[in-house]
ROMARDO-657301 format. One record per residue (C-alpha): residue number from 1; x, y, z. Coordinates in nm, 4 decimals, padded with zeros to 6 digits. Example, Ala and Ser with C-alpha at 12.3 -4.5 7.8 and 13.67 -1.06 7.14 Angstrom:
2
<atom><i>1</i><xx>01.2300</xx><yy>-00.4500</yy><zz>00.7800</zz></atom>
<atom><i>2</i><xx>01.3670</xx><yy>-00.1060</yy><zz>00.7140</zz></atom>
This chain:
118
<atom><i>1</i><xx>-01.6656</xx><yy>00.3532</yy><zz>00.8106</zz></atom>
<atom><i>2</i><xx>-01.3792</xx><yy>00.1734</yy><zz>00.9865</zz></atom>
<atom><i>3</i><xx>-01.5085</xx><yy>00.2928</yy><zz>01.3228</zz></atom>
<atom><i>4</i><xx>-01.8467</xx><yy>00.1442</yy><zz>01.2460</zz></atom>
<atom><i>5</i><xx>-01.6842</xx><yy>-00.1833</yy><zz>01.1364</zz></atom>
<atom><i>6</i><xx>-01.5068</xx><yy>-00.2053</yy><zz>01.4697</zz></atom>
<atom><i>7</i><xx>-01.8262</xx><yy>-00.1323</yy><zz>01.6620</zz></atom>
<atom><i>8</i><xx>-02.0338</xx><yy>-00.3757</yy><zz>01.4521</zz></atom>
<atom><i>9</i><xx>-01.7938</xx><yy>-00.6677</yy><zz>01.4226</zz></atom>
<atom><i>10</i><xx>-01.4972</xx><yy>-00.6069</yy><zz>01.6529</zz></atom>
<atom><i>11</i><xx>-01.1405</xx><yy>-00.4960</yy><zz>01.5909</zz></atom>
<atom><i>12</i><xx>-01.0043</xx><yy>-00.8284</yy><zz>01.4632</zz></atom>
<atom><i>13</i><xx>-01.2951</xx><yy>-00.8872</yy><zz>01.2255</zz></atom>
<atom><i>14</i><xx>-01.2623</xx><yy>-00.5342</yy><zz>01.0816</zz></atom>
<atom><i>15</i><xx>-00.9064</xx><yy>-00.6235</yy><zz>00.9738</zz></atom>
<atom><i>16</i><xx>-01.0356</xx><yy>-00.9416</yy><zz>00.8096</zz></atom>
<atom><i>17</i><xx>-01.3116</xx><yy>-00.7521</yy><zz>00.6287</zz></atom>
<atom><i>18</i><xx>-01.0782</xx><yy>-00.4836</yy><zz>00.4930</zz></atom>
<atom><i>19</i><xx>-00.8224</xx><yy>-00.7516</yy><zz>00.3995</zz></atom>
<atom><i>20</i><xx>-01.0809</xx><yy>-00.9460</yy><zz>00.2010</zz></atom>
<atom><i>21</i><xx>-01.1927</xx><yy>-00.6228</yy><zz>00.0329</zz></atom>
<atom><i>22</i><xx>-00.8307</xx><yy>-00.5586</yy><zz>-00.0702</zz></atom>
<atom><i>23</i><xx>-00.7984</xx><yy>-00.9097</yy><zz>-00.2115</zz></atom>
<atom><i>24</i><xx>-01.1230</xx><yy>-00.8695</yy><zz>-00.4079</zz></atom>
<atom><i>25</i><xx>-00.9929</xx><yy>-00.5432</yy><zz>-00.5570</zz></atom>
<atom><i>26</i><xx>-00.6597</xx><yy>-00.7109</yy><zz>-00.6446</zz></atom>
<atom><i>27</i><xx>-00.8384</xx><yy>-00.9991</yy><zz>-00.8202</zz></atom>
<atom><i>28</i><xx>-01.0608</xx><yy>-00.7556</yy><zz>-01.0109</zz></atom>
<atom><i>29</i><xx>-00.7538</xx><yy>-00.5584</yy><zz>-01.1232</zz></atom>
<atom><i>30</i><xx>-00.5795</xx><yy>-00.8780</yy><zz>-01.2345</zz></atom>
<atom><i>31</i><xx>-00.8812</xx><yy>-00.9873</yy><zz>-01.4361</zz></atom>
<atom><i>32</i><xx>-00.9545</xx><yy>-00.6471</yy><zz>-01.5914</zz></atom>
<atom><i>33</i><xx>-00.6055</xx><yy>-00.5001</yy><zz>-01.6521</zz></atom>
<atom><i>34</i><xx>-00.4889</xx><yy>-00.4990</yy><zz>-02.0132</zz></atom>
<atom><i>35</i><xx>-00.1764</xx><yy>-00.3631</yy><zz>-02.1790</zz></atom>
<atom><i>36</i><xx>-00.2537</xx><yy>-00.0924</yy><zz>-02.4379</zz></atom>
<atom><i>37</i><xx>-00.1985</xx><yy>-00.3460</yy><zz>-02.7177</zz></atom>
<atom><i>38</i><xx>-00.4675</xx><yy>-00.5735</yy><zz>-02.5728</zz></atom>
<atom><i>39</i><xx>-00.7254</xx><yy>-00.3203</yy><zz>-02.4464</zz></atom>
<atom><i>40</i><xx>-01.0337</xx><yy>-00.3347</yy><zz>-02.6691</zz></atom>
<atom><i>41</i><xx>-01.1828</xx><yy>-00.0176</yy><zz>-02.5194</zz></atom>
<atom><i>42</i><xx>-00.8784</xx><yy>00.1972</yy><zz>-02.6121</zz></atom>
<atom><i>43</i><xx>-00.9053</xx><yy>00.4022</yy><zz>-02.9308</zz></atom>
<atom><i>44</i><xx>-00.6468</xx><yy>00.3570</yy><zz>-03.2061</zz></atom>
<atom><i>45</i><xx>-00.5075</xx><yy>00.7105</yy><zz>-03.1744</zz></atom>
<atom><i>46</i><xx>-00.4632</xx><yy>00.6792</yy><zz>-02.7981</zz></atom>
<atom><i>47</i><xx>-00.3133</xx><yy>00.3307</yy><zz>-02.8310</zz></atom>
<atom><i>48</i><xx>-00.0594</xx><yy>00.4585</yy><zz>-03.0854</zz></atom>
<atom><i>49</i><xx>00.0234</xx><yy>00.7592</yy><zz>-02.8676</zz></atom>
<atom><i>50</i><xx>00.0930</xx><yy>00.5370</yy><zz>-02.5644</zz></atom>
<atom><i>51</i><xx>00.2986</xx><yy>00.2917</yy><zz>-02.7684</zz></atom>
<atom><i>52</i><xx>00.5052</xx><yy>00.5670</yy><zz>-02.9322</zz></atom>
<atom><i>53</i><xx>00.5755</xx><yy>00.7604</yy><zz>-02.6127</zz></atom>
<atom><i>54</i><xx>00.6570</xx><yy>00.4902</yy><zz>-02.3621</zz></atom>
<atom><i>55</i><xx>01.0199</xx><yy>00.4009</yy><zz>-02.3019</zz></atom>
<atom><i>56</i><xx>01.1825</xx><yy>00.1061</yy><zz>-02.4671</zz></atom>
<atom><i>57</i><xx>01.2366</xx><yy>-00.1986</yy><zz>-02.2475</zz></atom>
<atom><i>58</i><xx>01.6077</xx><yy>-00.2376</yy><zz>-02.1807</zz></atom>
<atom><i>59</i><xx>01.7866</xx><yy>-00.5677</yy><zz>-02.2230</zz></atom>
<atom><i>60</i><xx>01.8065</xx><yy>-00.7872</yy><zz>-01.9133</zz></atom>
<atom><i>61</i><xx>02.1813</xx><yy>-00.7321</yy><zz>-01.8674</zz></atom>
<atom><i>62</i><xx>02.1582</xx><yy>-00.3539</yy><zz>-01.9055</zz></atom>
<atom><i>63</i><xx>01.8580</xx><yy>-00.3411</yy><zz>-01.6739</zz></atom>
<atom><i>64</i><xx>02.0429</xx><yy>-00.5436</yy><zz>-01.4093</zz></atom>
<atom><i>65</i><xx>02.3449</xx><yy>-00.3093</yy><zz>-01.4256</zz></atom>
<atom><i>66</i><xx>02.1169</xx><yy>-00.0058</yy><zz>-01.4014</zz></atom>
<atom><i>67</i><xx>01.9414</xx><yy>-00.1548</yy><zz>-01.0974</zz></atom>
<atom><i>68</i><xx>02.2713</xx><yy>-00.2259</yy><zz>-00.9212</zz></atom>
<atom><i>69</i><xx>02.3973</xx><yy>00.1266</yy><zz>-00.9908</zz></atom>
<atom><i>70</i><xx>02.0689</xx><yy>00.2725</yy><zz>-00.8677</zz></atom>
<atom><i>71</i><xx>02.0826</xx><yy>00.0617</yy><zz>-00.5500</zz></atom>
<atom><i>72</i><xx>02.4403</xx><yy>00.1736</yy><zz>-00.4789</zz></atom>
<atom><i>73</i><xx>02.3326</xx><yy>00.5345</yy><zz>-00.5256</zz></atom>
<atom><i>74</i><xx>02.0432</xx><yy>00.4897</yy><zz>-00.2846</zz></atom>
<atom><i>75</i><xx>02.2619</xx><yy>00.3271</yy><zz>-00.0194</zz></atom>
<atom><i>76</i><xx>02.5040</xx><yy>00.6220</yy><zz>-00.0367</zz></atom>
<atom><i>77</i><xx>02.2257</xx><yy>00.8786</yy><zz>-00.0034</zz></atom>
<atom><i>78</i><xx>02.1760</xx><yy>01.0373</yy><zz>00.3416</zz></atom>
<atom><i>79</i><xx>01.8260</xx><yy>01.1357</yy><zz>00.2352</zz></atom>
<atom><i>80</i><xx>01.7363</xx><yy>00.7721</yy><zz>00.1705</zz></atom>
<atom><i>81</i><xx>01.8702</xx><yy>00.6653</yy><zz>00.5115</zz></atom>
<atom><i>82</i><xx>01.6667</xx><yy>00.9454</yy><zz>00.6730</zz></atom>
<atom><i>83</i><xx>01.3544</xx><yy>00.8307</yy><zz>00.4909</zz></atom>
<atom><i>84</i><xx>01.4169</xx><yy>00.4688</yy><zz>00.5954</zz></atom>
<atom><i>85</i><xx>01.4564</xx><yy>00.5736</yy><zz>00.9595</zz></atom>
<atom><i>86</i><xx>01.1438</xx><yy>00.7876</yy><zz>00.9414</zz></atom>
<atom><i>87</i><xx>00.9448</xx><yy>00.5023</yy><zz>00.7846</zz></atom>
<atom><i>88</i><xx>01.0656</xx><yy>00.2622</yy><zz>01.0520</zz></atom>
<atom><i>89</i><xx>00.9604</xx><yy>00.4997</yy><zz>01.3285</zz></atom>
<atom><i>90</i><xx>00.6268</xx><yy>00.5617</yy><zz>01.1601</zz></atom>
<atom><i>91</i><xx>00.5613</xx><yy>00.1884</yy><zz>01.1299</zz></atom>
<atom><i>92</i><xx>00.6429</xx><yy>00.1296</yy><zz>01.4962</zz></atom>
<atom><i>93</i><xx>00.4262</xx><yy>00.4232</yy><zz>01.6060</zz></atom>
<atom><i>94</i><xx>00.1337</xx><yy>00.2976</yy><zz>01.3969</zz></atom>
<atom><i>95</i><xx>00.1760</xx><yy>-00.0506</yy><zz>01.5434</zz></atom>
<atom><i>96</i><xx>00.1758</xx><yy>00.0999</yy><zz>01.8928</zz></atom>
<atom><i>97</i><xx>-00.1396</xx><yy>00.3026</yy><zz>01.8322</zz></atom>
<atom><i>98</i><xx>-00.3232</xx><yy>00.0157</yy><zz>01.6636</zz></atom>
<atom><i>99</i><xx>-00.2380</xx><yy>-00.2549</yy><zz>01.9190</zz></atom>
<atom><i>100</i><xx>-00.1440</xx><yy>-00.1140</yy><zz>02.2585</zz></atom>
<atom><i>101</i><xx>-00.3479</xx><yy>00.2076</yy><zz>02.2780</zz></atom>
<atom><i>102</i><xx>-00.6979</xx><yy>00.0538</yy><zz>02.2373</zz></atom>
<atom><i>103</i><xx>-00.6212</xx><yy>-00.2071</yy><zz>02.5046</zz></atom>
<atom><i>104</i><xx>-00.4850</xx><yy>00.0620</yy><zz>02.7352</zz></atom>
<atom><i>105</i><xx>-00.7897</xx><yy>00.2857</yy><zz>02.6884</zz></atom>
<atom><i>106</i><xx>-01.0286</xx><yy>-00.0015</yy><zz>02.7636</zz></atom>
<atom><i>107</i><xx>-00.8349</xx><yy>-00.1418</yy><zz>03.0610</zz></atom>
<atom><i>108</i><xx>-00.7082</xx><yy>00.1772</yy><zz>03.2281</zz></atom>
<atom><i>109</i><xx>-00.9502</xx><yy>00.4487</yy><zz>03.1218</zz></atom>
<atom><i>110</i><xx>-01.2700</xx><yy>00.2468</yy><zz>03.1000</zz></atom>
<atom><i>111</i><xx>-01.3511</xx><yy>00.3474</yy><zz>02.7419</zz></atom>
<atom><i>112</i><xx>-01.5297</xx><yy>00.1385</yy><zz>02.4826</zz></atom>
<atom><i>113</i><xx>-01.4589</xx><yy>00.1009</yy><zz>02.1079</zz></atom>
<atom><i>114</i><xx>-01.6394</xx><yy>00.4285</yy><zz>02.0321</zz></atom>
<atom><i>115</i><xx>-01.4257</xx><yy>00.6251</yy><zz>02.2792</zz></atom>
<atom><i>116</i><xx>-01.7028</xx><yy>00.6894</yy><zz>02.5294</zz></atom>
<atom><i>117</i><xx>-01.6531</xx><yy>00.6171</yy><zz>02.8995</zz></atom>
<atom><i>118</i><xx>-01.8336</xx><yy>00.3039</yy><zz>03.0181</zz></atom>
C-alpha cells in the first residue's frame, strides 16, 4: 500500500497521508477510550475482575522514588546501553534508507519510484 501511495502521490505526500491517518486514529482512541469504571459495554463480572486484579496506584512520593531507582538501575545496565546504541544505529540506518537511497537510485541508477529502470 505504501508503495502505491508513493507512486500515486509522491514520497512527501505519502508521509503526510500516513501522518494524518495516525492522527485520526489517535483522535478516535481519545474519544472512544474508557476506563473500566466508565465503559458501558463492559459486563459487571469483567469490570469487577479488572478492578480487583489491577495494581494499586502508589502515592506520588513513593512513585517518584521508584522511578528514580528504576532509572538508576537502567543507567547502570550494560544491556540497556547496548539497546540504546542499537536503537541509535537503527534510527540512523532507517533515515539513510528513507532519504538518501531513493535519491541515489533515481540520480545514479536511473530508477523510478517503483524500482524499474527508466
